[in-house]
N, C-alpha and C positions, 0 to 999 in steps of 0.2 A: 900728482901733488907731491912735496915735500915735505922732509920730518918737521923743517919748523913751522909750516902753515901748519899743519895735523898737532904740533905741542902746540902753539897760540890757541888753534881752535879747543882742544879740552881743557886748555889755562881759563879760558875764558866760560866755558860752563861751568867750572868749578869753582869760579869766583862766584856766577852767579847762583848755582846752586849746590851748596859743597855736599850734600849727605841726600843724592837721591835717590826714591826706591820705587816701588812698582805702585801704581795706585790700587791696585790688588788689595783687598783688608783682609788681613789673615792676623794669628796673633801664633800659631806654631807653624813648623814643618809641613805637617798634614792638611793643615787650614789651606794654607798656600798650594801645596800639591793638587787639593782638589780644585781650590781656585783656577789654576790654572790649565786644569784638564776641561773646566767648562766654561773657560774664555776662548777657547778655537773657534775662529768667525764668531766671537762676540764681542759686545764692549765689557771694560772692565766695568762700566756703572752697572750695566746689564746684572753682569755676573755679583756683584757687591749686595745689589738689592733682593738677591735671589740667596747668598750666604748669609744676609744679615736675619734672615728666616731661618734657615737651615741651622746655622752654627749654634743659635741657643738652647737647639734641641737636640741636636747630632753632632759634635766634632771630633769623634775618634772613632780609627776603624769598627770598630765596633759596634758604636752607635749607629752609625751610618748603615752596615751591613744590616743591624738589626731592624732596617726601616726596610729591606726590601726594593727592589727594583720599583714597584709602583707606590710606596710610600714616599721614596725621593723624587719620581716625577711630580707628584704634589706640589714640591719645593721649588724645581729648575724648568717647570713648563713653561715660563715666561722666555727661559734662556732656548735660541736656537739651537737644533738637533740633539733635543734635550733626551729623545727617547734612547738615541746611540750613546748619550754618555751618561746614561742613568747604570744602562748595561753594562760599561764600562769603569764605571765609580765602585759600583757595586763589588766588581769582578776583581779590582784594584784592592780594595778593602780586605777583599776574602784573603789574596796574595800578600799583604802585606800583615795579618794576623798569623797565617799560617808558617812564611818563610823569613819573616823580620820582627818577629816579636811584636808586632803593630807600631815600628819605628817606620819612619819614612829613610830609605837608604840613600846615603851620600855620595854613591858612583854611578858614572855614566852608565854603565851595564845593566846595575840593578834597576835603576830608573826605567829605562828603556825596554826593561821586562814586563813592566806594570802594564795591565792592558789601559789602551787610550793614551799611554804618553810615550811620544815622538822626542826627536832629538830636539826640537825648540822647547817642547815643555821641560825634558830634564835639564836643558840648559840653563831657564829658569830657576829651577829649583834648585841647581847646584850653585847657580851664581847670588842668590837672594836669601836662601836659607840657610848655605852653607859657606859663604863670602869665596866660593873658588870664582877664580878670573874667565869664567867662561861665556859665550857670548851668543845668545837667542836670537837669531834674525828674523824678525816677521815682517808684515810689508812695510811698516814706518821706517827701520831700518833698512830695509833693501833699498826703498827708496832714497834716503837720505844719504846712504855710502853712495850712490849711484850717481845721485844728481851734484851733489858737492865734489865726488871725486875722492872721497877719504879712502873709500876701497870699493873701486868698479868690479864687479862680478855679475857675471849670465847668470847665474843662479843662486839661492841663497848658502850652498854650501860654499862656492868662491867665495861669497861676500864674507862668509864665516870669517874661513880660513885667512883672507887677507885683514880684516880688521885684528884677530887675532897674532897677525906679524905686523901688522903698520901701527898700532894704537901702542902709543907709549906706558913702557910699562905701569907708573905710578894712576897711569889714568883707566888703567885696564879692568879694576874692578866695578865700577862704577860707569863705564863708556856704554853700557847698554841701556843703562836707565837715562841718560844723556839724550843718547840717539833716540829713542823712543818717544821720550816726550818735546823731543826736538820735531819729529815727524810730525807727532799728534797735533800739536798746536801752531809750529810756524810754518815747516817744511810741507805744508800739507798738500795731498794726491793733487787735486784741481789746479788751485792756483798759489803757489808758495808767498808766504807773506813777507819777503825780500825788504820792504821797507822798512821791518822793525824787526830785523833779526841780527843778533849779536855777531855772527860770524859773516856777514855780508860782502865783507870788503875780502875774506880770505875763500871763501867760496869757489870754485871754478863753473858754477853752473851758468851756462852763455845767454840765458833770454831771464833775466832778471828783472821784477815786476815793481814798481812803484810802490804797492801795497803794504 
C-alpha cells in the first residue's frame, strides 16, 4: 500500500469521526488505567457496566486499595478473569500510592512496571490519557492492519512498529481509535462489511463481500 492511499484512508476516517476516543468510560487517567486493565479479554461494554458501580464508590488508588481484593471482586465479578484482575488492580493501587504519589505515571517504563500492565495497556493510557502518539495493537487493529494492508505484520509488535512508521504524522494521535472502531463495527472478524465500508475502494483485501 502506498502513502497516498494511507493518507486518503485516514482522511476519510477523520472526516467521518473527527474526535474519536475509547469506548471505555472514564473521567481521570486513573479510572482509564483501571478500566484498561479490566478490559483484557473482556468487552468495553462489560467493563463499563462494572465500573459504573465501582467508580461512584471508589475511583482513587486509596479508595480501591481500601476495598481489598475480595471487596473489589464484588464489583468486577461479571468480567472475565476477575480473580487475577482484582489481585493486579490492588497491587497497582499500592504501587501508585507508594511510588507515584497516587498519580498515574506518563512514561512507558513506569506504566509497564505496574502489575497487570503490559505494552498494550501502557499504549492505551499514553495515547488516550496523555495525548502521546502510541499505538496499542489489539485484535481489531491487528486484523484491520493486515486485512487492508495498511501495515501488515506477523505479530502485534511488527504491526505496531509499522503503524508508527506508516501512518501520516497528522493522524497518528487518533489512528489507534479509528482502527479499533473500524475493526469493531465494519471490518469485523468473520465477515467484513465491505459493502458499507468507507474505505472499500482503497482497501487491498482481495476477498471483499457485498454485505
